[in-house]
C-alpha positions as CSV (number, residue, x, y, z in Angstrom):
1,M,-46.4,-2.8,22.9
2,Y,-45.1,-3.9,19.4
3,A,-47.2,-1.3,17.7
4,N,-45.6,1.4,20.0
5,L,-42.1,0.1,19.1
6,D,-42.9,0.3,15.4
7,F,-44.2,3.9,15.9
8,I,-41.0,4.8,17.6
9,R,-38.9,3.3,14.9
10,M,-40.9,5.2,12.3
11,M,-40.4,8.5,14.1
12,L,-36.7,8.0,14.6
13,F,-36.3,7.3,10.9
14,R,-38.2,10.5,10.0
15,M,-35.9,12.4,12.3
16,M,-32.8,11.4,10.2
17,S,-31.7,14.4,8.2
18,S,-31.7,14.2,4.4
19,A,-27.9,14.7,4.5
20,V,-27.5,11.5,6.6
21,L,-29.8,9.6,4.2
22,S,-27.8,10.8,1.2
23,A,-24.5,9.8,2.8
24,L,-25.9,6.3,3.6
25,A,-27.2,6.0,0.0
26,A,-23.8,7.0,-1.4
27,R,-22.0,4.6,1.0
28,Y,-24.1,1.6,0.1
29,Q,-25.0,2.4,-3.5
30,P,-23.0,-0.5,-4.9
31,L,-25.0,-2.8,-2.7
32,C,-28.3,-1.4,-3.9
33,E,-27.5,-1.5,-7.6
34,P,-29.3,-4.3,-9.5
35,I,-27.3,-7.4,-10.2
36,S,-26.8,-8.1,-13.9
37,E,-29.1,-10.7,-15.5
38,A,-26.1,-12.9,-16.6
39,C,-24.8,-12.9,-13.0
40,V,-28.2,-13.9,-11.6
41,V,-28.3,-16.8,-14.0
42,Q,-24.9,-18.1,-12.9
43,K,-25.7,-17.6,-9.2
44,E,-29.0,-19.5,-9.5
45,A,-27.2,-22.3,-11.3
46,F,-24.5,-22.4,-8.6
47,K,-27.2,-22.6,-5.8
48,R,-29.0,-25.4,-7.6
49,H,-25.8,-27.5,-7.8
50,V,-25.0,-26.8,-4.1
51,V,-28.6,-27.8,-3.1
52,S,-28.3,-31.0,-5.2
53,L,-25.0,-32.0,-3.7
54,C,-26.2,-31.2,-0.2
55,K,-29.3,-33.4,-0.6
56,E,-27.0,-36.2,-1.9
57,D,-24.9,-36.0,1.3
58,A,-28.1,-35.5,3.5
59,Q,-26.0,-34.1,6.3
60,T,-27.2,-30.6,6.8
61,T,-28.8,-29.7,10.1
62,V,-29.1,-25.9,9.5
63,H,-32.6,-24.3,9.7
64,G,-33.8,-23.9,6.2
65,G,-32.1,-27.1,4.9
66,C,-29.9,-27.3,1.8
67,E,-31.4,-24.0,0.4
68,A,-30.1,-22.2,3.4
69,E,-26.7,-23.8,3.0
70,A,-26.5,-22.7,-0.6
71,E,-27.5,-19.1,0.3
72,S,-25.1,-18.8,3.2
73,L,-22.2,-20.1,1.0
74,L,-22.9,-17.6,-1.7
75,Q,-23.0,-14.8,0.9
76,G,-19.5,-15.8,2.2
77,D,-20.7,-17.2,5.5
78,P,-20.8,-21.0,4.9
79,E,-22.8,-23.2,7.4
80,I,-21.5,-26.5,8.8
81,W,-22.0,-28.7,5.8
82,S,-21.0,-26.2,3.2
83,R,-17.7,-25.5,5.0
84,G,-16.8,-29.0,4.1
85,L,-16.9,-28.0,0.4
86,L,-13.6,-26.2,1.0
87,N,-11.7,-29.2,2.5
88,C,-8.6,-30.3,0.8
89,P,-8.0,-34.0,-0.1
90,E,-6.6,-36.1,2.7
91,T,-3.4,-36.6,0.6
92,S,-2.7,-32.9,0.6
93,S,0.4,-31.9,2.5
94,F,0.4,-28.1,2.0
95,Q,-1.8,-25.2,1.1
96,V,-1.3,-22.8,-1.8
97,L,-2.3,-19.1,-1.7
98,W,-1.5,-17.2,-4.9
99,A,-1.9,-13.9,-6.6
100,G,-1.0,-12.4,-10.0
101,F,-1.1,-15.4,-12.4
102,S,-3.1,-15.8,-15.6
103,P,-5.2,-19.0,-16.1
104,E,-2.5,-20.3,-18.5
105,Q,0.2,-19.7,-15.9
106,R,-1.9,-21.4,-13.2
107,V,-2.2,-24.6,-15.4
108,K,1.5,-24.5,-16.1
109,G,2.7,-23.9,-12.6
110,F,0.2,-25.4,-10.3
111,S,0.0,-28.8,-11.8
112,S,3.4,-29.6,-10.3
113,L,2.4,-28.2,-7.0
114,R,-0.7,-30.4,-6.9
115,K,1.4,-33.5,-7.8
116,A,3.6,-32.7,-4.8
117,G,0.7,-32.5,-2.5
118,G,-0.4,-28.9,-2.8
119,C,-4.0,-27.9,-2.4
120,I,-5.5,-24.9,-4.2
121,L,-8.9,-23.3,-3.5
122,H,-9.9,-23.1,-7.1
123,G,-8.1,-24.5,-10.0
124,P,-9.0,-24.8,-13.7
125,T,-11.2,-27.7,-15.0
126,G,-9.5,-31.0,-14.3
127,M,-7.4,-29.5,-11.5
128,E,-10.0,-29.1,-8.8
129,D,-8.8,-29.8,-5.2
130,T,-12.0,-28.9,-3.5
131,R,-15.6,-29.8,-4.1
132,L,-16.4,-26.1,-4.3
133,A,-14.0,-25.8,-7.2
134,M,-15.9,-28.6,-9.0
135,L,-19.2,-26.7,-8.5
136,L,-17.7,-23.4,-9.7
137,N,-16.3,-25.1,-12.9
138,K,-19.7,-26.4,-13.9
139,P,-20.5,-25.0,-17.4
140,D,-23.6,-23.1,-16.3
141,V,-21.8,-21.6,-13.3
142,G,-18.7,-20.5,-15.2
143,T,-16.8,-19.5,-12.1
144,L,-19.4,-16.7,-11.7
145,K,-17.3,-14.8,-14.2
146,N,-20.4,-12.8,-15.4
147,C,-20.6,-11.2,-12.0
148,S,-18.7,-8.1,-11.1
149,W,-16.4,-8.0,-8.0
150,P,-18.9,-6.2,-5.8
151,E,-21.5,-8.9,-6.7
152,T,-19.2,-11.7,-5.6
153,Q,-16.8,-10.1,-3.1
154,G,-18.5,-11.6,-0.1
155,F,-18.5,-15.0,-1.6
156,W,-14.8,-15.1,-2.6
157,E,-13.6,-13.5,0.7
158,G,-15.7,-15.9,2.7
159,A,-14.4,-18.9,0.7
160,S,-10.8,-17.8,1.0
161,R,-11.1,-17.4,4.7
162,Q,-12.8,-20.7,5.2
163,F,-10.3,-22.5,2.9
164,A,-7.4,-21.3,5.0
165,L,-9.1,-22.2,8.3
166,N,-10.2,-25.7,7.0
167,F,-6.7,-26.7,5.9
168,V,-5.0,-26.0,9.2
169,G,-7.9,-27.7,11.0
170,Q,-7.4,-30.8,8.9
171,R,-3.6,-30.9,9.5
172,K,-2.6,-33.5,12.0
173,K,1.1,-32.8,11.8
174,P,3.5,-30.4,10.0
175,N,4.7,-31.2,6.5
176,P,8.0,-33.0,7.0
177,I,9.5,-32.3,3.6
178,G,8.3,-28.7,2.8
179,P,6.1,-25.8,3.7
180,D,2.6,-26.1,5.3
181,V,1.5,-22.8,3.5
182,L,2.9,-21.6,0.2
183,L,2.3,-17.9,-0.7
184,V,3.3,-17.4,-4.3
185,T,3.1,-14.3,-6.5
186,S,4.2,-13.0,-9.9
187,Y,4.0,-9.3,-9.0
188,F,6.9,-6.9,-9.1
189,F,6.9,-4.2,-6.5
190,Q,9.9,-2.0,-7.5
191,S,8.4,-0.3,-10.5
192,A,9.5,3.2,-9.2
193,V,13.2,2.5,-9.6
194,S,15.4,0.3,-11.8
195,P,15.7,-3.4,-11.1
196,T,19.4,-3.1,-10.2
197,E,18.7,-1.0,-7.1
198,T,18.5,-2.5,-3.7
199,A,15.8,-2.0,-1.1
200,D,17.9,0.7,0.6
201,D,18.0,2.5,-2.8
202,L,14.2,2.2,-3.0
203,L,13.9,3.9,0.4
204,S,16.2,6.6,-0.7
205,Q,14.2,7.1,-3.8
206,D,11.1,7.1,-1.7
207,M,12.2,10.1,0.2
208,I,13.2,11.9,-2.9
209,N,10.0,11.2,-4.8
210,Q,7.6,10.3,-2.1
211,D,4.3,9.9,-4.0
212,K,5.7,7.6,-6.6
213,A,7.5,5.3,-4.3
214,F,4.8,5.2,-1.6
215,S,2.3,4.0,-4.2
216,T,4.8,1.3,-5.2
217,W,5.1,0.0,-1.7
218,K,1.5,0.4,-1.0
219,A,0.9,-2.0,-3.9
220,I,2.2,-4.7,-1.6
221,F,-0.8,-4.3,0.6
222,D,-3.4,-3.6,-2.2
223,T,-2.6,-6.5,-4.6
224,V,-1.0,-9.4,-2.9
225,L,-1.6,-9.6,0.8
226,Y,-5.3,-10.3,0.7
227,S,-6.6,-9.3,4.1
228,V,-9.1,-12.2,4.4
229,E,-6.4,-14.8,3.6
230,L,-3.9,-13.2,6.0
231,K,-6.6,-13.0,8.7
232,A,-7.4,-16.6,8.2
233,L,-3.7,-17.5,8.3
234,A,-3.2,-15.4,11.4
235,M,-6.1,-17.2,13.2
236,S,-5.1,-20.7,12.1
237,L,-1.4,-20.8,12.6
238,R,-0.2,-23.7,14.7
239,E,3.0,-24.9,16.4
240,N,5.9,-26.0,14.2
241,M,4.2,-24.8,10.9
242,T,6.3,-23.5,8.0
243,V,5.1,-20.6,5.9
244,R,7.1,-20.0,2.6
245,I,6.8,-16.9,0.5
246,V,7.8,-17.3,-3.2
247,S,8.2,-14.8,-6.0
248,T,8.5,-15.7,-9.6
249,H,9.2,-12.3,-11.0
250,P,12.8,-12.1,-12.4
251,N,13.4,-8.6,-11.0
252,M,12.4,-9.4,-7.4
253,T,15.7,-9.5,-5.6
254,R,16.6,-11.0,-2.2
255,P,16.2,-7.7,-0.3
256,L,12.8,-7.1,-1.8
257,V,11.4,-10.5,-1.1
258,A,12.9,-10.4,2.4
259,S,11.2,-7.1,2.9
260,W,8.0,-8.5,1.7
261,T,8.3,-11.5,4.0
262,V,8.9,-9.4,7.1
263,I,5.8,-7.3,6.3
264,V,3.7,-10.4,5.9
265,Q,5.1,-11.6,9.2
266,E,4.2,-8.4,11.0
267,R,0.8,-8.1,9.4
268,V,0.0,-11.7,10.5
269,R,1.2,-10.8,14.0
270,L,-1.1,-7.8,14.1
271,L,-4.0,-9.8,12.9
272,R,-3.6,-12.5,15.5
273,P,-6.6,-12.9,17.9
274,A,-6.2,-10.6,21.0
275,A,-6.2,-13.7,23.2
276,K,-3.2,-15.1,21.3
277,P,-1.0,-12.2,20.2
278,D,2.2,-14.1,20.1
279,A,3.2,-16.4,17.3
280,P,3.0,-20.2,18.0
281,S,6.2,-21.8,19.1
282,G,8.2,-23.4,16.3
283,L,6.6,-21.2,13.6
284,K,9.1,-20.9,10.7
285,W,9.1,-18.3,7.9
286,Q,11.0,-18.9,4.6
287,F,11.3,-17.0,1.4
288,A,12.5,-17.7,-2.2
289,F,12.9,-15.5,-5.3
290,G,13.7,-15.9,-9.0
291,C,11.7,-19.1,-9.1
292,E,10.4,-20.8,-12.2
293,L,6.7,-21.6,-12.4
294,Q,7.3,-25.3,-13.1
295,S,9.7,-25.8,-10.1
296,L,8.3,-23.6,-7.3
297,L,9.0,-26.2,-4.6
298,Q,12.5,-27.0,-6.0
299,C,13.5,-23.3,-5.8
300,E,16.0,-22.8,-3.1
301,S,14.4,-21.1,0.0
302,Q,16.0,-19.3,2.8
303,A,15.0,-19.3,6.5
304,F,13.9,-16.0,7.9
305,G,14.0,-15.0,11.5
306,E,13.9,-11.5,13.1
307,A,14.3,-8.8,10.5
308,A,17.3,-7.3,12.2
309,E,19.2,-10.6,12.0
310,G,21.0,-9.9,8.7
311,E,17.9,-8.4,7.0
312,V,18.6,-4.7,7.4
313,S,16.5,-3.7,4.4
314,A,13.5,-5.6,5.8
315,A,13.8,-3.8,9.1
316,N,14.1,-0.5,7.2
317,N,11.0,-1.1,5.2
318,L,9.0,-2.2,8.2
319,G,10.0,1.0,9.9
320,L,8.8,2.9,6.9
321,M,5.5,1.1,6.9
322,Y,4.9,2.0,10.5
323,S,6.0,5.6,10.1
324,K,3.8,6.2,7.1
325,G,0.9,4.0,8.1
326,L,1.0,1.8,5.0
327,G,-0.8,-1.5,5.5
328,M,-0.9,-1.0,9.2
329,G,-1.8,1.7,11.7
330,R,0.7,4.5,12.0
331,D,2.9,3.8,15.0
332,Y,6.0,5.9,15.5
333,K,7.2,3.9,18.5
334,Q,7.2,0.8,16.3
335,A,8.9,2.7,13.6
336,L,11.5,3.9,16.0
337,K,12.1,0.3,17.2
338,W,12.6,-1.1,13.6
339,F,14.8,1.8,12.4
340,E,17.0,1.4,15.5
341,R,17.5,-2.3,14.6
342,A,18.7,-1.4,11.2
343,A,20.6,1.8,12.0
344,E,24.0,0.1,12.7
345,Y,24.3,-0.8,9.0
346,S,21.8,1.5,7.2
347,T,22.2,5.1,6.5
348,V,18.6,5.2,5.5
349,A,17.5,4.1,8.9
350,Q,19.9,6.6,10.5
351,D,18.3,9.4,8.6
352,H,14.8,8.2,9.5
353,L,15.8,8.2,13.2
354,G,17.1,11.7,12.8
355,T,13.7,12.8,11.5
356,L,11.8,11.0,14.3
357,F,14.0,12.7,17.0
358,L,13.8,16.0,15.2
359,F,10.0,16.1,15.4
360,G,9.6,14.1,18.6
361,R,7.7,11.3,17.0
362,G,7.4,8.1,19.0
363,M,8.7,9.9,22.1
364,E,7.5,12.5,24.6
365,H,9.6,15.5,23.3
366,P,11.8,16.3,20.3
367,D,15.5,15.7,20.8
368,H,17.4,17.9,18.4
369,R,20.8,16.8,19.8
370,K,20.0,13.1,18.9
371,A,18.5,14.2,15.6
372,F,21.7,16.0,14.7
373,Q,23.8,13.0,15.7
374,W,21.9,10.6,13.5
375,F,21.8,13.0,10.6
376,R,25.6,13.6,10.9
377,K,26.3,9.8,11.0
378,A,24.3,9.2,7.9
379,A,25.7,12.3,6.2
380,A,29.3,11.0,6.9
381,S,28.4,8.0,4.8
382,D,27.5,10.4,1.9
383,Y,23.8,9.9,2.2
384,P,22.2,13.0,0.4
385,L,19.0,13.2,2.3
386,A,20.9,13.3,5.7
387,Q,23.2,16.0,4.3
388,Y,20.1,18.0,3.3
389,H,18.6,17.6,6.8
390,L,21.8,18.7,8.4
391,G,21.8,21.8,6.1
392,V,18.2,22.6,7.3
393,M,19.3,22.3,10.9
394,F,22.3,24.6,10.4
395,R,20.1,27.1,8.5
396,N,17.5,27.1,11.2
397,D,20.3,27.8,13.8
398,G,21.5,30.7,11.7
399,D,24.7,29.0,10.5
400,L,24.5,29.8,6.8
401,Q,28.1,28.7,6.0
402,N,27.6,25.1,7.2
403,A,24.1,25.0,5.9
404,I,25.1,25.8,2.3
405,A,28.1,23.4,2.5
406,F,25.7,20.5,3.2
407,F,23.1,21.7,0.7
408,F,25.9,21.7,-2.0
409,K,26.9,18.1,-1.1
410,A,23.3,16.8,-1.4
411,A,22.6,18.9,-4.5
412,E,25.6,17.5,-6.3
413,K,24.1,14.0,-5.8
414,G,20.8,15.2,-7.5
415,L,18.5,15.7,-4.5
416,P,15.9,18.2,-5.7
417,A,15.2,19.8,-2.3
418,A,18.9,20.6,-1.9
419,E,19.2,21.9,-5.5
420,S,16.4,24.3,-4.7
421,E,18.2,25.5,-1.5
422,V,21.4,26.1,-3.6
423,A,19.4,28.0,-6.1
424,S,17.9,30.2,-3.4
425,Y,21.3,30.9,-2.0
426,Y,22.6,32.1,-5.4
427,A,19.4,34.2,-6.0
428,Q,19.1,35.8,-2.5
429,V,22.6,35.9,-1.1
430,R,25.0,35.9,-4.0
431,K,22.5,37.9,-6.3
432,D,23.6,35.6,-9.1
433,D,20.4,35.0,-11.1
434,K,22.1,33.2,-13.9
435,T,23.5,30.4,-11.7
436,A,20.3,30.4,-9.6
437,L,18.3,29.8,-12.8
438,Q,20.4,26.7,-13.6
439,W,19.9,25.2,-10.1
440,Y,16.1,26.0,-10.1
441,K,15.8,24.2,-13.5
442,K,17.5,21.1,-12.1
443,A,15.3,21.1,-8.9
444,A,12.1,21.8,-10.9
445,A,12.8,18.9,-13.3
446,G,13.0,16.7,-10.1
447,N,9.4,17.9,-9.2
448,N,10.4,20.2,-6.4
449,V,7.4,22.5,-6.0
450,D,9.4,25.3,-4.4
451,A,11.8,25.4,-7.3
452,Q,8.9,25.2,-9.8
453,H,7.4,28.2,-8.1
454,H,10.6,30.3,-8.2
455,L,11.3,29.2,-11.7
456,G,7.9,30.7,-12.6
457,I,8.9,33.9,-10.9
458,M,12.1,34.1,-12.9
459,F,10.3,33.6,-16.2
460,Y,7.6,36.0,-15.3
461,Y,10.0,38.9,-14.5
462,G,12.6,37.8,-17.1
463,R,15.5,37.4,-14.7
464,A,18.7,36.0,-16.2
465,M,17.1,36.1,-19.7
466,R,16.6,38.6,-22.5
467,H,12.8,38.7,-22.3
468,R,10.1,37.7,-19.8
469,D,8.1,34.6,-20.7
470,V,4.6,34.7,-19.2
471,D,3.5,31.4,-20.8
472,E,6.5,29.6,-19.3
473,A,5.9,31.2,-16.0
474,R,2.3,30.0,-16.0
475,R,3.4,26.5,-17.0
476,W,5.7,26.1,-14.0
477,W,3.2,27.7,-11.6
478,F,0.6,25.2,-12.8
479,K,2.9,22.3,-12.0
480,A,3.4,23.5,-8.5
481,A,-0.2,24.6,-8.0
482,E,-1.6,21.3,-9.0
483,Q,0.5,19.7,-6.3
484,G,-1.1,22.0,-3.7
485,Y,1.6,24.7,-3.5
486,D,-0.2,27.7,-2.2
487,L,2.2,30.3,-3.3
488,S,1.9,29.2,-6.9
489,Q,-1.9,29.0,-6.6
490,F,-1.9,32.6,-5.4
491,A,0.4,33.6,-8.3
492,L,-1.9,32.0,-10.8
493,G,-4.8,33.8,-9.2
494,R,-3.1,37.2,-9.6
495,M,-2.1,36.4,-13.2
496,F,-5.7,35.5,-14.2
497,Y,-7.0,38.5,-12.3
498,D,-4.8,40.8,-14.3
499,Q,-6.1,39.1,-17.5
500,H,-9.7,39.7,-16.3
501,D,-10.3,35.9,-16.3
502,Y,-12.1,36.1,-13.0
503,G,-13.4,32.5,-13.1
504,Q,-9.9,31.1,-13.1
505,A,-8.7,33.8,-10.7
506,R,-11.4,32.7,-8.2
507,K,-10.5,29.1,-8.6
508,W,-6.9,29.6,-7.6
509,F,-7.5,32.2,-5.0
510,E,-9.9,29.8,-3.3
511,A,-7.4,27.0,-3.5
512,A,-4.7,29.1,-1.8
513,A,-7.1,30.6,0.7
514,G,-8.2,27.1,1.6
515,Q,-4.6,26.5,2.8
516,G,-4.5,29.6,4.9
517,H,-2.9,32.1,2.4
518,K,-4.0,35.4,3.9
519,E,-3.4,37.5,0.7
520,A,-5.5,35.1,-1.3
521,K,-8.4,35.7,1.1
522,K,-8.1,39.5,0.6
523,W,-8.0,39.2,-3.2
524,L,-11.1,37.0,-3.2
525,Q,-13.0,40.1,-1.8
526,R,-11.8,42.2,-4.8
527,L,-13.3,39.9,-7.4
528,P,-16.5,41.0,-9.1
529,K,-19.7,39.6,-7.6
530,N,-20.9,38.0,-10.9
C-alpha cells in the first residue's frame, strides 16, 4: 500500500510543469540559498547555550529534549520551556515595543524605562530583561548579527510574538501608574511635505502628488507597525489595559501622531481573533509626541478615543488607508464611514466623499448629485482639488464656462491637473499658444503627464517659439512615457521610427500597444522584421 502511495506521489511530481517548478524555485530561492558560515557558527553557539540552560532547568517535556527546544526556538516556534525564556521579570509593570533607534540611543533612552519597570525583549549587554536576551548577548552568539534577515526572520518574528503574548499572560492587573504597553519610535512619516504642514495638508499633497505621498504613508506600515508584534498585541489585549504610542522625532506633530494612533488602533482591531473581534472593555489608547529619549514616561500623553471625537485628521487618514488599501484591505464602505465622520470639519474628507459618490465606490450605484454637493461644499472652502473636480463635472456636462472658471481657481493655487486644463483651454478654445505654453510649463513642472505630453508637442512643432526643438520635445515625452502615458509612448515610437531607430521604436510602440493604443498596434506591423 505504501509503495503504491510513493509511486502516485512520484507520478504527480513528474506531472508538474517546468513552469510551475521554476515559479516555486523563484518563490523559495531565499530559503534554499546556503547560510553563511559565520551565521552557522553563531546559530550553533546559540543552540549550545540554549541546550545547556535547558538541562540546568531540567523542565522540558518535549519529544527530543533540550535539543528540540533549541531548534524550535531558533525556528520561531518555541516549545513550552523555551517560551519561558521570553518572560519579563516579576517586577516589570509594562512592556516596551520599539522601532528606529540605534544601539547608542537604546542605551540612552531605555535605561530609564527599565528603572521605571519597563521590560524590553532584547537590550544591550547589562540591560537584559529576558533570559533570551542574555543568551543572545553571549560573545560567541553576538546577537546573530552575522546572519542576514532572511536567515533569522523566523526567529525574530517568533520571539517578538511570544514576548508580547507572555507579558500579558504574566500580568495579574493593569499598571496603576502608567501604560501596560509602550510603543515608541523615532521615525518621521511626513518626509513628502514640510514639517509645518498639518495632516490635512499632507492629504492634500497626497492627491496632488500621489506616488510620493502614498509611499510616505505606506512607510507607517512597512517600518514601524511590525505585523507580528501587532498580531500578538491584538491577541493578547485584556480588559482595562492602556496602550501608549510615543514619538521622539521633533517634527512629528499632534495630528500626525494621532493619525498614527488611530491606524494602529484599527489594525489591531482587524487583527483580533474572529471569535473576539471587539476590543476588550476598558481598553485605553494614549499618544504622546515631541518626547525626549531620557524622559519617555514623563512626556505628557493624551487620551485617544474614537477618531471622529476631535481627531478629524485621524479619521481622514484612516479613510485614505481604506480607500487606497494601504496597510489593510481596500474597503470603500469603511472609507465612506471614516470620511463621513471627518466631513463636518474637513474639506479633504468632503472631496474624498465626492469622489466615492462620483464613481459609486462603497455603494450600489454612483450618485452624481451627492458627488456634486460634496465637491461644491469643499470648493466653497477654497480647496483646489474639489474646485478641479467641479470643473471636470461641469466640463463633462458640456458647461465649459463654469468648468474653466473652477479650473482657473484651482490652477491659481498650483494644482497641476487644473493648470493643464487651463493650458488646453487656451490652446484649443482661445487659440493662444503663447499663454498655453506658459500654463503647460507650470503643469509639467508639477509632474502632470498630460501637460508633459502636450509640452512635447509644442516643442516638436515649434508652437509659440521661433524654432522647433526636437530634443526638448523628446525630453518631455520621455518624462510622461516613463510614467506610463500611452500617448507619449506612441509619440516616441513615431519619432524613433522616423529616425530609423527601429529598436527604440519597437520598445515604445509595444509599451503603448500594451495599454490598448490602437495606432501603436498598427505601427508595430510596419516595423522591419529584423
